[in-house]
C-alpha positions as CSV (number, residue, x, y, z in Angstrom):
1,M,27.3,277.8,182.8
2,K,24.0,275.8,183.0
3,R,20.9,277.5,184.2
4,L,20.4,277.5,188.0
5,Q,17.3,275.5,188.9
6,H,14.4,277.1,190.7
7,Y,12.9,276.3,194.0
8,S,9.4,275.0,193.6
9,N,6.4,274.9,195.9
10,D,6.7,271.3,196.7
11,D,9.3,269.4,198.9
12,D,11.2,267.6,196.1
13,P,15.0,267.9,196.3
14,I,16.0,270.8,194.1
15,S,19.6,271.9,193.6
16,I,20.7,275.4,194.6
17,F,24.2,275.2,193.0
18,P,25.3,275.4,189.4
19,S,26.0,271.8,188.2
20,E,29.7,272.6,187.5
21,I,30.4,273.4,191.2
22,R,27.7,271.3,192.9
23,K,29.1,268.5,195.0
24,V,26.1,267.5,197.1
25,P,22.7,268.5,195.9
26,K,20.7,270.6,198.4
27,S,16.9,270.6,198.7
28,L,14.7,273.2,200.1
29,E,14.2,271.0,203.2
30,D,18.0,270.8,203.7
31,V,18.3,274.6,203.7
32,V,15.4,275.0,206.1
33,R,16.9,272.4,208.4
34,T,20.3,274.1,208.5
35,T,19.0,277.7,209.0
36,K,16.4,279.5,211.1
37,F,14.2,280.4,208.1
38,N,11.0,278.8,206.9
39,K,10.3,277.7,203.4
40,S,8.6,280.9,202.3
41,E,11.5,283.0,203.6
42,I,14.0,280.8,201.9
43,R,12.1,281.1,198.6
44,L,12.0,284.9,199.0
45,L,15.7,285.1,199.8
46,Y,16.6,282.9,196.9
47,K,14.6,285.0,194.5
48,G,16.6,288.1,195.5
49,F,19.9,286.2,195.4
50,K,19.2,284.8,191.9
51,Q,18.5,288.3,190.6
52,E,21.9,289.6,191.8
53,C,23.8,286.3,191.2
54,P,22.2,284.4,188.3
55,S,25.1,281.9,188.1
56,G,24.6,280.8,191.7
57,A,28.3,281.3,192.7
58,V,29.7,284.7,193.7
59,T,33.4,285.4,193.4
60,E,35.1,288.2,195.4
61,R,35.2,290.4,192.3
62,E,31.5,289.9,191.7
63,F,30.8,290.6,195.3
64,Q,32.7,293.8,195.2
65,S,30.8,294.9,192.0
66,I,27.5,294.3,193.8
67,Y,28.5,296.4,196.8
68,S,29.7,299.2,194.6
69,H,26.1,299.7,193.4
70,F,25.0,300.4,197.0
71,F,28.1,302.6,197.8
72,P,28.8,304.4,194.5
73,H,30.8,307.2,196.2
74,G,33.0,304.9,198.3
75,D,35.8,302.4,197.9
76,C,34.4,299.0,198.9
77,Q,37.4,296.9,197.9
78,H,38.9,296.3,201.4
79,Y,35.5,296.0,203.3
80,T,34.1,293.5,200.8
81,R,37.4,291.4,201.1
82,F,36.9,291.1,204.8
83,L,33.2,290.3,204.5
84,F,33.7,287.9,201.6
85,R,36.2,285.9,203.7
86,L,33.3,285.0,206.1
87,L,30.8,284.2,203.3
88,D,33.3,281.9,201.6
89,R,33.1,279.6,204.6
90,R,34.7,276.6,202.8
91,K,37.5,278.6,201.2
92,R,36.6,277.9,197.6
93,T,37.1,281.4,196.3
94,Y,33.3,281.8,195.8
95,F,30.2,281.5,197.9
96,T,26.8,280.1,197.1
97,F,23.2,280.7,198.2
98,E,23.6,278.2,201.0
99,D,26.6,280.1,202.4
100,Y,24.8,283.4,202.1
101,V,21.6,282.2,203.8
102,Q,23.4,280.5,206.6
103,T,25.3,283.7,207.4
104,L,22.1,285.7,207.2
105,S,20.4,283.2,209.5
106,V,23.1,283.8,212.2
107,L,22.9,287.6,211.8
108,I,19.1,287.8,211.9
109,R,17.9,284.8,213.8
110,G,21.0,283.7,215.7
111,T,21.5,283.9,219.5
112,I,23.3,286.9,220.9
113,K,26.4,284.8,221.3
114,E,26.3,283.5,217.7
115,K,26.0,287.1,216.5
116,L,28.9,288.3,218.6
117,Q,31.0,285.4,217.4
118,W,30.3,286.4,213.8
119,I,31.2,290.0,214.5
120,F,34.4,289.0,216.3
121,R,35.4,286.8,213.3
122,F,34.8,289.7,211.0
123,Y,37.2,291.8,213.0
124,D,39.6,288.9,213.3
125,I,41.2,289.4,209.9
126,S,44.3,287.4,210.9
127,D,42.2,284.4,211.9
128,D,44.2,283.9,215.1
129,G,41.4,284.5,217.7
130,K,42.9,287.9,218.7
131,L,42.1,291.5,217.9
132,T,44.7,294.2,218.1
133,K,44.7,298.0,217.8
134,Q,45.9,297.6,214.3
135,T,43.0,295.3,213.6
136,F,40.5,297.9,214.7
137,E,42.2,300.6,212.6
138,T,42.2,298.4,209.5
139,I,38.5,297.6,209.8
140,L,37.5,301.2,210.6
141,R,39.5,302.4,207.6
142,S,37.7,300.0,205.3
143,L,34.4,301.2,206.7
144,Y,35.2,304.8,206.2
145,N,36.4,304.1,202.7
146,L,33.2,302.2,202.0
147,L,31.0,305.1,203.0
148,G,33.0,307.6,201.0
149,P,33.9,311.2,201.7
150,N,30.3,312.5,201.1
151,S,29.0,310.6,204.2
152,Y,31.0,312.7,206.7
153,I,28.9,315.4,208.3
154,H,31.6,317.7,209.3
155,Q,34.9,316.9,207.6
156,P,36.8,314.0,206.0
157,V,38.4,311.5,208.4
158,T,42.1,311.9,208.6
159,E,44.7,309.2,209.5
160,D,45.1,310.9,212.8
161,T,41.4,310.8,213.6
162,L,41.2,307.2,212.5
163,A,44.1,306.2,214.8
164,K,42.6,308.0,217.8
165,H,39.2,306.4,217.1
166,S,40.5,302.9,216.9
167,A,42.8,303.4,219.9
168,M,39.9,304.6,222.0
169,L,37.7,301.7,221.0
170,F,40.5,299.2,221.6
171,E,41.3,300.5,225.1
172,K,37.6,300.1,226.1
173,L,37.8,296.4,225.2
174,D,41.3,295.6,226.4
175,F,40.3,294.9,230.0
176,Q,43.5,293.1,230.9
177,H,45.8,295.6,229.2
178,A,47.3,292.6,227.3
179,G,47.6,294.4,223.9
180,T,45.2,291.9,222.4
181,I,41.5,291.1,222.8
182,N,40.1,287.6,222.8
183,F,36.5,286.7,222.3
184,E,35.7,286.5,226.0
185,D,36.9,290.2,226.4
186,F,34.9,291.2,223.3
187,E,31.7,289.4,224.5
188,K,32.0,290.9,228.0
189,Y,32.2,294.4,226.7
190,C,29.4,294.0,224.3
191,L,27.0,292.4,226.8
192,C,27.6,295.4,229.1
193,N,27.0,297.9,226.4
194,E,23.3,298.6,226.4
195,Q,23.3,300.7,223.2
196,L,25.3,298.1,221.3
197,M,23.1,295.3,222.4
198,H,20.0,297.3,221.3
199,S,21.5,297.7,217.9
200,I,22.2,294.0,217.6
201,N,18.7,293.1,218.8
202,I,17.2,295.4,216.1
203,L,18.9,293.1,213.6
204,S,16.9,290.2,215.0
205,S,13.6,291.9,214.3
206,T,14.5,292.9,210.7
207,A,11.9,291.7,208.3
208,I,13.0,289.7,205.3
């Protein structure tokens, strides 16, 4: 694969994709225009991305390998699959720096509604606009597996504990007792949860 071109300090169009998969060349200005980051922030993010992903395109297997370095005692296979699905916005079986930085832009600089929409989509693993009790259980299991058994303060999480936790969380959001949760229900719950909103707002102030 050909060498990925670098961002320079001027405004000339510079590609951010490997030539084999690049369809429309992107410039620094283009990326700034489609995100909420400035040029300096984009260059810094790109430097870090290139160190981890020198080819410029990240497959699901490569993404899983990257995550395994941060969670060496856990099983990140399922969690990374759910997260990769959102990063691979165009369903190409890989994501690029542009995909990565646009996702980061939403999570760090997006409005509260944009962030909640992203979180909802992460949980919506069936892509049908509805969350179920099984959905919560699947996501929570992937999170527990990601953290690994050494992260539990008291004792390992059992299937029974996992089922009770997900059921309790689901019941709090299922206002209409419909058996499924749509985005409006999810948003309403989150906006009324002061602790949750505080956690989301902390994300906005995270330094790059």
